[in-house]
TIKESE-688458 format. One line per field, with one value per atom (N, C-alpha, C): residue in one letter; residue number from 1; x, y, z. Coordinates in steps of 0.2 Angstrom, whole numbers. Layout:
BEGIN
residuo <- (A; ...)
num <- (NUM; ...)
x <- (X; ...)
y <- (Y; ...)
z <- (Z; ...)
% end
This chain:
BEGIN
residuo <- (M; M; M; R; R; R; Q; Q; Q; T; T; T; L; L; L; D; D; D; F; F; F; L; L; L; E; E; E; S; S; S; F; F; F; V; V; V; M; M; M; I; I; I; A; A; A; F; F; F; A; A; A; L; L; L; A; A; A; G; G; G; L; L; L; A; A; A; G; G; G; I; I; I; S; S; S; Y; Y; Y; H; H; H; L; L; L; F; F; F; R; R; R; D; D; D; D; D; D; G; G; G; W; W; W; L; L; L; E; E; E; A; A; A; I; I; I; V; V; V; G; G; G; N; N; N; A; A; A; W; W; W; D; D; D; Y; Y; Y; T; T; T; I; I; I; R; R; R; Y; Y; Y; P; P; P; L; L; L; I; I; I; A; A; A; L; L; L; P; P; P; L; L; L; I; I; I; A; A; A; G; G; G; A; A; A; L; L; L; I; I; I; F; F; F; G; G; G; K; K; K; M; M; M; W; W; W; R; R; R; D; D; D; D; D; D; R; R; R; V; V; V; A; A; A; H; H; H; G; G; G; K; K; K; Q; Q; Q; S; S; S; S; S; S; K; K; K; T; T; T; G; G; G; A; A; A; A; A; A; V; V; V; L; L; L; Y; Y; Y; I; I; I; I; I; I; S; S; S; A; A; A; A; A; A; G; G; G; V; V; V; Y; Y; Y; F; F; F; I; I; I; G; G; G; H; H; H; Y; Y; Y; A; A; A; L; L; L; R; R; R; G; G; G; T; T; T; L; L; L)
num <- (1; 1; 1; 2; 2; 2; 3; 3; 3; 4; 4; 4; 5; 5; 5; 6; 6; 6; 7; 7; 7; 8; 8; 8; 9; 9; 9; 10; 10; 10; 11; 11; 11; 12; 12; 12; 13; 13; 13; 14; 14; 14; 15; 15; 15; 16; 16; 16; 17; 17; 17; 18; 18; 18; 19; 19; 19; 20; 20; 20; 21; 21; 21; 22; 22; 22; 23; 23; 23; 24; 24; 24; 25; 25; 25; 26; 26; 26; 27; 27; 27; 28; 28; 28; 29; 29; 29; 30; 30; 30; 31; 31; 31; 32; 32; 32; 33; 33; 33; 34; 34; 34; 35; 35; 35; 36; 36; 36; 37; 37; 37; 38; 38; 38; 39; 39; 39; 40; 40; 40; 41; 41; 41; 42; 42; 42; 43; 43; 43; 44; 44; 44; 45; 45; 45; 46; 46; 46; 47; 47; 47; 48; 48; 48; 49; 49; 49; 50; 50; 50; 51; 51; 51; 52; 52; 52; 53; 53; 53; 54; 54; 54; 55; 55; 55; 56; 56; 56; 57; 57; 57; 58; 58; 58; 59; 59; 59; 60; 60; 60; 61; 61; 61; 62; 62; 62; 63; 63; 63; 64; 64; 64; 65; 65; 65; 66; 66; 66; 67; 67; 67; 68; 68; 68; 69; 69; 69; 70; 70; 70; 71; 71; 71; 72; 72; 72; 73; 73; 73; 74; 74; 74; 75; 75; 75; 76; 76; 76; 77; 77; 77; 78; 78; 78; 79; 79; 79; 80; 80; 80; 81; 81; 81; 82; 82; 82; 83; 83; 83; 84; 84; 84; 85; 85; 85; 86; 86; 86; 87; 87; 87; 88; 88; 88; 89; 89; 89; 90; 90; 90; 91; 91; 91; 92; 92; 92; 93; 93; 93; 94; 94; 94; 95; 95; 95; 96; 96; 96; 97; 97; 97; 98; 98; 98; 99; 99; 99; 100; 100; 100; 101; 101; 101; 102; 102; 102; 103; 103; 103; 104; 104; 104; 105; 105; 105; 106; 106; 106)
x <- (4; 0; 4; 10; 14; 18; 20; 23; 18; 12; 7; 5; 5; 4; 11; 17; 23; 23; 20; 20; 15; 9; 4; 6; 10; 12; 18; 22; 27; 24; 19; 16; 12; 9; 5; 10; 16; 21; 24; 25; 28; 23; 16; 11; 11; 11; 10; 16; 22; 28; 28; 26; 26; 20; 15; 10; 12; 16; 19; 24; 29; 33; 30; 24; 21; 17; 14; 11; 16; 22; 27; 30; 31; 34; 29; 23; 18; 17; 17; 17; 23; 29; 35; 37; 35; 37; 32; 26; 21; 21; 18; 18; 15; 18; 16; 16; 21; 22; 26; 28; 32; 39; 42; 49; 49; 44; 44; 43; 39; 38; 44; 48; 54; 59; 61; 66; 65; 59; 57; 57; 55; 56; 63; 67; 74; 78; 76; 80; 78; 72; 70; 73; 74; 77; 84; 88; 95; 96; 92; 93; 92; 88; 87; 92; 94; 100; 105; 110; 114; 120; 121; 127; 125; 118; 116; 117; 117; 118; 125; 130; 137; 138; 137; 138; 133; 127; 123; 126; 128; 131; 137; 142; 148; 146; 142; 140; 137; 133; 130; 135; 140; 145; 150; 151; 155; 152; 145; 142; 140; 139; 138; 144; 150; 156; 157; 156; 157; 153; 146; 141; 143; 145; 147; 153; 158; 165; 163; 159; 157; 154; 149; 145; 150; 154; 158; 164; 167; 172; 169; 163; 161; 156; 156; 152; 144; 142; 135; 130; 132; 127; 123; 117; 112; 107; 103; 98; 91; 91; 85; 83; 88; 86; 82; 85; 82; 75; 74; 67; 62; 65; 61; 59; 63; 62; 56; 57; 52; 45; 45; 38; 35; 40; 37; 34; 38; 35; 29; 29; 23; 17; 18; 13; 10; 15; 13; 9; 10; 6; -1; -1; -8; -12; -9; -12; -14; -10; -12; -17; -17; -22; -29; -29; -35; -38; -33; -35; -38; -35; -38; -45; -45; -52; -57; -56; -61; -63; -58; -59; -58; -55; -54; -49; -45; -39; -33; -27; -21; -20)
y <- (-6; 0; 6; 6; 12; 13; 8; 9; 12; 10; 13; 20; 22; 29; 33; 30; 34; 35; 30; 30; 35; 35; 40; 47; 48; 55; 57; 53; 55; 56; 52; 53; 60; 62; 68; 74; 73; 79; 79; 74; 74; 77; 75; 78; 86; 88; 95; 99; 96; 99; 100; 94; 95; 100; 100; 105; 112; 113; 120; 122; 117; 119; 120; 117; 118; 125; 126; 133; 139; 138; 143; 144; 139; 139; 142; 140; 143; 151; 153; 160; 164; 160; 163; 164; 159; 159; 161; 162; 163; 171; 172; 179; 184; 189; 194; 191; 186; 183; 187; 183; 186; 188; 184; 185; 191; 191; 197; 203; 203; 209; 211; 207; 208; 211; 207; 208; 215; 216; 222; 228; 228; 233; 235; 229; 230; 233; 230; 233; 240; 242; 249; 253; 251; 255; 256; 251; 251; 255; 255; 260; 267; 269; 276; 278; 274; 276; 270; 270; 265; 264; 270; 270; 266; 266; 263; 255; 252; 245; 243; 247; 245; 243; 248; 247; 241; 240; 235; 228; 228; 221; 220; 225; 224; 222; 225; 223; 216; 214; 208; 202; 204; 199; 198; 204; 204; 200; 202; 199; 192; 190; 183; 179; 181; 178; 177; 183; 182; 177; 177; 173; 166; 164; 157; 155; 159; 157; 156; 160; 159; 153; 151; 145; 139; 139; 133; 132; 138; 137; 135; 136; 134; 128; 125; 119; 120; 126; 127; 125; 121; 118; 113; 114; 109; 107; 102; 100; 103; 107; 111; 116; 119; 123; 120; 114; 110; 108; 106; 104; 110; 116; 122; 124; 123; 125; 120; 113; 108; 110; 112; 114; 120; 125; 131; 130; 125; 123; 119; 115; 111; 115; 121; 125; 129; 131; 134; 129; 123; 118; 117; 117; 117; 123; 129; 135; 135; 132; 132; 127; 121; 116; 119; 122; 125; 130; 135; 140; 137; 132; 128; 125; 122; 119; 124; 129; 134; 139; 141; 145; 142; 137; 134; 136; 141; 143; 143; 144; 144; 152)
z <- (0; 0; 0; 4; 4; -2; -6; -12; -17; -17; -21; -20; -14; -12; -14; -13; -16; -23; -27; -34; -36; -33; -35; -33; -28; -26; -31; -33; -38; -45; -46; -53; -53; -48; -48; -48; -44; -44; -51; -54; -61; -66; -65; -70; -68; -62; -61; -63; -62; -65; -73; -76; -83; -85; -82; -84; -82; -77; -75; -81; -83; -88; -95; -96; -102; -102; -97; -96; -96; -92; -92; -99; -103; -109; -114; -114; -118; -117; -111; -110; -111; -111; -112; -119; -124; -131; -136; -134; -139; -141; -147; -149; -144; -143; -137; -130; -130; -123; -119; -113; -108; -111; -114; -117; -122; -126; -131; -127; -122; -118; -114; -111; -107; -112; -117; -121; -125; -127; -131; -127; -120; -116; -114; -113; -111; -117; -123; -129; -130; -129; -131; -125; -119; -114; -115; -118; -119; -125; -130; -136; -134; -130; -128; -123; -118; -113; -114; -119; -119; -114; -111; -106; -99; -98; -92; -92; -98; -99; -97; -98; -97; -89; -85; -78; -75; -78; -75; -77; -83; -86; -82; -81; -77; -70; -67; -60; -59; -64; -64; -65; -69; -70; -63; -60; -54; -48; -47; -42; -43; -49; -51; -50; -51; -50; -43; -39; -32; -28; -30; -28; -29; -35; -37; -33; -33; -29; -22; -19; -12; -11; -15; -14; -16; -21; -22; -17; -14; -9; -3; -1; 6; 5; -1; -1; 0; -2; 0; -5; -10; -15; -12; -11; -8; -13; -11; -15; -13; -8; -6; -11; -15; -20; -26; -28; -33; -31; -24; -22; -22; -20; -21; -28; -32; -39; -42; -40; -42; -39; -33; -30; -33; -35; -38; -45; -49; -55; -55; -49; -48; -46; -42; -41; -47; -51; -57; -61; -61; -65; -62; -55; -52; -54; -55; -57; -64; -69; -76; -77; -73; -74; -71; -66; -63; -68; -70; -75; -81; -84; -90; -88; -82; -80; -79; -77; -75; -81; -85; -90; -97; -98; -104; -109; -106; -109; -105; -108; -103; -102)
% end
């Protein structure tokens, strides 16, 4: 009985995660989607004010390298982050499944 419940739990989690990935990718890559809005706005902003992009990119690279070196040097790479990402994507899957069930669209 315990094995059956474990299997059903993992099956439901995978189904929710796949639905979350499908919903996120649909909204991200469709015409007038999230990616087009983000890249379009960022591109428009950097075209109008090009010198603002240089310190932001440099700062992002420096802080990213510092963060990565600190985590690798102190062994702070844990599986808790992976589990949190899985739960967030699964929650998105629950949202997209519920939205599709109630409204009929993603």
